[in-house]
C-alpha positions as CSV (number, residue, x, y, z in Angstrom):
1,M,-3.0,-3.2,7.8
2,R,-0.6,-1.6,5.3
3,L,2.8,-2.1,6.9
4,R,5.2,0.5,5.7
5,T,8.3,-1.7,5.7
6,I,11.2,-0.2,3.7
7,Y,13.6,-2.5,1.8
8,P,17.0,-1.8,0.2
9,L,15.6,-0.6,-3.1
10,V,17.5,1.6,-5.5
11,I,17.2,5.2,-4.4
12,L,15.1,7.5,-6.7
13,L,15.0,11.2,-6.6
14,L,13.3,11.9,-3.4
15,V,12.6,15.5,-4.2
16,V,10.6,14.5,-7.3
17,L,8.6,12.0,-5.2
18,A,7.9,14.5,-2.5
19,C,6.7,17.1,-5.0
20,G,4.3,14.5,-6.4
21,K,2.9,13.8,-3.0
22,N,2.1,17.4,-2.3
23,E,0.2,18.0,-5.6
24,K,-3.5,18.4,-5.3
25,A,-6.0,16.4,-7.3
26,P,-5.8,17.3,-11.0
27,S,-8.1,20.2,-12.0
28,D,-10.1,18.0,-14.4
29,Q,-11.0,15.4,-11.8
30,N,-14.7,16.2,-12.3
31,R,-14.3,14.5,-15.7
32,D,-13.2,11.3,-14.1
33,P,-16.1,8.8,-14.6
34,E,-15.6,7.3,-11.1
35,L,-15.7,10.7,-9.5
36,E,-18.7,11.8,-11.6
37,K,-20.6,8.7,-10.5
38,I,-19.9,9.2,-6.8
39,N,-20.5,13.0,-7.0
40,Q,-24.0,12.2,-8.3
41,A,-24.6,9.7,-5.6
42,I,-23.6,12.2,-2.9
43,K,-25.9,14.8,-4.5
44,N,-28.8,12.2,-4.2
45,S,-27.9,11.1,-0.7
46,P,-25.9,14.0,1.0
47,E,-26.2,12.5,4.5
48,N,-24.6,9.1,3.6
49,P,-21.1,9.0,5.2
50,E,-20.1,5.9,3.2
51,L,-20.3,7.9,0.1
52,Y,-17.9,10.5,1.4
53,F,-15.6,7.7,2.5
54,K,-15.7,6.2,-0.9
55,R,-15.0,9.5,-2.6
56,A,-12.1,10.2,-0.1
57,N,-10.6,6.9,-1.2
58,L,-10.7,8.0,-4.8
59,Y,-9.2,11.4,-4.0
60,Y,-6.5,9.7,-1.9
61,D,-5.6,7.4,-4.8
62,R,-5.2,10.5,-7.0
63,D,-3.1,12.3,-4.4
64,G,-5.9,14.7,-3.7
65,F,-5.1,15.0,-0.1
66,D,-7.0,18.1,0.8
67,E,-10.1,16.8,-0.9
68,A,-9.8,13.5,0.9
69,I,-9.4,15.1,4.3
70,Q,-12.4,17.3,3.7
71,D,-14.6,14.3,2.7
72,L,-13.4,12.2,5.6
73,N,-14.1,15.0,8.1
74,H,-17.6,15.2,6.5
75,A,-18.1,11.5,6.9
76,L,-16.9,11.6,10.6
77,R,-19.5,14.3,11.3
78,Y,-22.2,11.7,10.5
79,D,-20.3,8.8,12.2
80,S,-17.5,9.9,14.5
81,T,-16.6,6.4,15.7
82,E,-16.2,4.5,12.4
83,A,-12.7,3.0,12.5
84,R,-12.3,2.8,8.7
85,Y,-12.8,6.5,8.3
86,L,-10.3,7.3,11.0
87,H,-7.7,4.8,9.5
88,L,-8.0,6.4,6.1
89,L,-7.7,9.9,7.5
90,A,-4.6,8.9,9.4
91,D,-3.1,7.5,6.1
92,V,-3.9,10.6,4.2
93,Y,-2.3,12.8,6.9
94,L,0.8,10.6,7.0
95,D,1.3,10.6,3.2
96,Y,0.6,14.4,3.2
97,F,3.6,14.8,5.6
98,K,1.3,15.7,8.5
99,S,2.6,13.1,10.9
100,Y,1.5,14.8,14.1
101,Q,-2.1,14.9,12.9
102,A,-1.9,11.3,11.6
103,L,-0.7,10.1,15.1
104,K,-3.5,12.0,16.9
105,V,-6.1,10.5,14.6
106,M,-4.8,7.0,15.4
107,E,-4.7,7.7,19.1
108,K,-8.3,8.8,19.0
109,A,-9.2,5.6,17.0
110,A,-7.5,3.5,19.7
111,Q,-9.4,5.3,22.5
112,L,-12.7,4.7,20.7
113,H,-11.8,1.0,19.9
114,P,-9.4,-0.2,22.7
115,E,-9.9,-3.9,21.8
116,R,-9.9,-3.6,18.0
117,I,-6.7,-5.3,17.0
118,P,-6.3,-3.8,13.5
119,T,-6.6,-0.3,15.0
120,L,-4.1,-1.1,17.7
121,L,-1.7,-2.5,15.1
122,K,-2.0,0.6,13.0
123,L,-1.4,2.8,16.0
124,S,1.7,0.8,16.8
125,E,2.9,1.0,13.2
126,F,2.5,4.8,13.2
127,Q,4.3,5.1,16.5
128,Q,7.2,3.1,15.2
129,I,7.4,5.1,12.0
130,L,7.6,8.3,14.1
131,K,10.3,6.7,16.2
132,L,8.1,6.4,19.3
133,Y,9.4,3.0,20.1
134,E,8.4,2.7,23.7
135,P,4.8,3.7,23.1
136,S,4.7,1.4,20.1
137,M,5.7,-1.5,22.2
138,K,3.2,-0.7,24.9
139,T,0.5,-0.7,22.3
140,L,1.8,-4.1,21.1
141,D,1.6,-5.4,24.7
142,Q,-2.1,-4.4,24.6
143,I,-2.6,-6.5,21.5
144,L,-0.9,-9.6,22.9
145,K,-3.1,-9.4,26.0
146,L,-6.0,-9.7,23.6
147,D,-4.4,-12.2,21.3
148,P,-1.2,-13.8,22.6
149,S,-0.3,-15.4,19.3
150,N,-0.9,-12.4,17.0
151,A,1.8,-12.7,14.4
152,E,1.7,-9.1,13.2
153,A,2.2,-7.9,16.8
154,Y,5.4,-9.9,17.0
155,F,6.4,-8.6,13.6
156,M,6.0,-5.0,14.8
157,F,8.0,-5.9,17.9
158,G,10.7,-7.0,15.5
159,M,10.5,-3.7,13.6
160,N,10.9,-1.7,16.8
161,F,13.9,-3.8,18.0
162,K,15.4,-3.5,14.6
163,E,15.2,0.3,14.7
164,L,16.7,0.3,18.2
165,G,19.6,-1.8,17.0
166,D,18.7,-4.8,19.2
167,T,19.4,-7.5,16.5
168,A,19.0,-10.5,18.8
169,R,15.5,-9.5,20.1
170,S,14.5,-8.4,16.6
171,I,15.4,-11.8,15.2
172,N,13.6,-13.5,18.0
173,S,10.5,-11.4,17.4
174,F,10.4,-12.0,13.6
175,Q,11.0,-15.7,14.3
176,T,8.0,-15.9,16.6
177,A,6.0,-14.0,14.0
178,V,6.6,-16.5,11.3
179,E,6.1,-19.4,13.7
180,N,2.6,-18.0,14.3
181,D,2.0,-17.2,10.7
182,P,4.3,-19.1,8.3
183,D,2.9,-17.1,5.3
184,L,4.1,-13.8,6.8
185,I,6.4,-12.8,3.9
186,D,7.6,-9.6,5.5
187,G,8.8,-11.6,8.5
188,W,10.9,-14.0,6.4
189,I,12.3,-11.0,4.4
190,N,13.4,-9.2,7.6
191,L,14.9,-12.3,9.0
192,G,16.9,-12.6,5.8
193,H,18.1,-9.0,6.1
194,L,19.2,-9.4,9.7
195,Q,21.0,-12.7,9.1
196,A,22.6,-11.4,5.9
197,A,24.0,-8.4,7.9
198,L,25.5,-10.9,10.3
199,G,27.0,-12.8,7.4
200,N,25.0,-15.9,8.1
201,K,24.2,-18.1,5.0
202,I,20.8,-19.0,6.5
203,A,19.7,-15.6,5.1
204,G,19.4,-17.2,1.6
205,Q,17.0,-19.8,3.0
206,Y,14.7,-17.1,4.4
207,Y,14.6,-15.2,1.1
208,E,13.9,-18.5,-0.7
209,T,11.0,-19.2,1.7
210,A,9.6,-15.7,1.1
211,T,9.6,-16.2,-2.7
212,R,8.2,-19.7,-2.4
213,I,5.2,-18.4,-0.5
214,D,4.5,-15.9,-3.2
215,P,6.7,-16.2,-6.4
216,K,5.4,-12.9,-7.7
217,N,5.9,-10.8,-4.6
218,L,8.2,-8.0,-5.7
219,N,9.6,-7.2,-2.2
220,A,10.6,-10.8,-1.8
221,L,12.1,-11.1,-5.2
222,H,14.0,-7.9,-4.8
223,A,15.4,-9.0,-1.4
224,K,16.5,-12.3,-2.9
225,G,18.1,-10.7,-6.0
226,Y,19.8,-8.1,-3.8
227,Y,21.2,-10.8,-1.5
228,L,22.4,-13.0,-4.4
229,Q,24.2,-9.9,-5.8
230,S,25.8,-9.2,-2.5
231,I,27.3,-12.7,-2.2
232,G,28.6,-12.6,-5.8
233,E,26.0,-14.8,-7.4
234,L,25.6,-12.4,-10.3
235,N,24.0,-14.6,-12.9
236,K,21.4,-15.9,-10.4
237,S,20.7,-12.4,-9.2
238,L,20.2,-11.3,-12.8
239,Q,17.6,-14.0,-13.4
240,V,15.7,-12.8,-10.4
241,F,15.6,-9.2,-11.6
242,K,14.5,-10.4,-15.1
243,K,11.7,-12.3,-13.5
244,M,10.6,-9.2,-11.6
245,A,10.4,-7.3,-14.9
246,K,8.1,-10.1,-16.2
247,V,5.9,-9.9,-13.1
248,D,5.7,-6.1,-13.4
249,P,6.9,-4.6,-16.7
250,E,6.6,-1.1,-15.1
251,Y,9.0,-1.9,-12.2
252,T,11.9,0.4,-12.9
253,D,14.3,-1.0,-10.4
254,A,14.2,-4.5,-12.0
255,Y,15.6,-3.1,-15.2
256,F,18.1,-0.8,-13.4
257,N,19.5,-3.6,-11.2
258,A,19.7,-5.9,-14.2
259,G,21.7,-3.2,-16.0
260,L,24.1,-2.9,-13.1
261,L,24.6,-6.7,-13.1
262,L,25.2,-6.9,-16.8
263,M,27.8,-4.2,-16.5
264,D,29.5,-6.3,-13.8
265,L,29.3,-9.2,-16.2
266,D,30.9,-7.1,-19.0
267,S,27.8,-7.2,-21.2
268,L,27.7,-3.5,-22.0
269,P,25.2,-3.5,-24.9
270,A,22.7,-5.6,-22.9
271,A,23.2,-3.3,-19.9
272,Y,22.6,-0.3,-22.1
273,E,19.3,-1.8,-23.2
274,Q,18.2,-2.4,-19.6
275,F,18.9,1.2,-18.7
276,N,16.8,2.1,-21.7
277,Q,14.0,0.0,-20.4
278,A,14.3,1.6,-16.9
279,L,14.0,5.1,-18.5
280,E,10.9,4.1,-20.5
281,T,9.2,3.2,-17.2
282,S,10.6,6.2,-15.3
283,P,11.8,9.1,-17.5
284,V,13.3,10.9,-14.4
285,H,15.3,8.0,-13.1
286,I,18.6,9.9,-12.7
287,Q,20.9,6.9,-12.1
288,S,19.7,5.2,-15.2
289,F,20.7,8.3,-17.3
290,Y,24.1,8.2,-15.6
291,Y,24.8,4.5,-16.0
292,R,23.4,4.5,-19.6
293,G,25.9,7.3,-20.3
294,L,28.6,5.3,-18.6
295,C,27.8,2.3,-20.8
296,A,28.0,4.5,-23.9
297,E,31.3,6.0,-22.7
298,M,32.8,2.6,-22.1
299,Q,31.9,1.7,-25.7
300,G,33.5,4.8,-27.1
301,Q,30.2,6.6,-27.8
302,K,31.1,9.9,-26.2
303,T,28.3,12.0,-27.9
304,Q,25.6,9.7,-26.5
305,A,27.4,9.5,-23.2
306,R,27.5,13.3,-23.0
307,K,23.8,13.6,-23.6
308,D,23.0,11.2,-20.8
309,F,25.3,12.8,-18.3
310,E,23.8,16.2,-19.2
311,Q,20.3,14.9,-18.6
312,A,21.3,13.5,-15.3
313,L,22.7,16.9,-14.3
314,R,19.6,18.7,-15.4
315,L,17.6,16.5,-13.0
316,A,20.2,16.6,-10.2
317,P,22.7,19.5,-10.7
318,D,24.8,18.3,-7.7
319,Y,25.2,14.7,-8.9
320,Q,29.0,14.4,-8.4
321,K,29.5,11.3,-10.5
322,A,27.8,12.9,-13.5
323,K,29.9,16.0,-13.1
324,E,33.1,13.9,-13.1
325,A,31.8,12.0,-16.1
326,M,31.1,15.2,-18.1
327,A,34.6,16.3,-17.4
328,R,35.9,13.0,-18.9
329,V,33.9,13.2,-22.1
330,G,34.6,16.9,-22.7
331,G,31.4,18.5,-21.3
């Protein structure tokens, strides 16, 4: 199950991301070798639902949502009860901002497979995402009747209680989840978040456990780095974000957060370079333009600063900090 847990990452331009999600598959997709291969297979075996399912996955990976939906509906005409087809269809609808259809698909899947735990978990997840907390927890009760020690069910209880603001029960649920599955990284991370919000130092131990389970897990590393930054351990936090950049050289937030930390440590040239790296991985990362400009301004490089502030405003005309910065440097 793909749990859609959200962590405190640096905010990117949501409008840009949303536009990307609504794009159809590129017009030259027929030239894609993978698609060409599966297209030929479908031509040879037009009644094989697995082939439509496989092609739907390819379209989904390429944000070709309409095409994926069409193929999945085709597959379901041949096999209307296959859980994998229904799960993927629900994912496509949800990522295509059609949450009502996504929920209905998962409800149908659960009706067809009332004792299939992965299906019930996914339904509960979708219900929680759509803020249907009571139905989500009723679905989780069904799971625990089938498997009283299911760690992911307790994890989802924790997510529901967290959204409802019931910190005590959320902590208890996540604690039960990791007791049943000590390798459940998301459980340790969420325990860290909740304890950190309460000001409890044990939060650091939970983040440390998460990174020990998987030293290359970006969510765990980000959570640890963010926590160290929040308690003033700037150099330790910086090392975590630098490690993230080594794990995934395309991870923009690693460079961005490192840049912020280096600014706090008065290392402006090094910070400037980190924002450069962030923009190489994401040329529309607005905050990197702003902070790179700020680094330039603080070093007396007003021309370069003006260029960065102007670019930030091109991407986000209402970015107030960039407007104020342009006024300072004479824009």
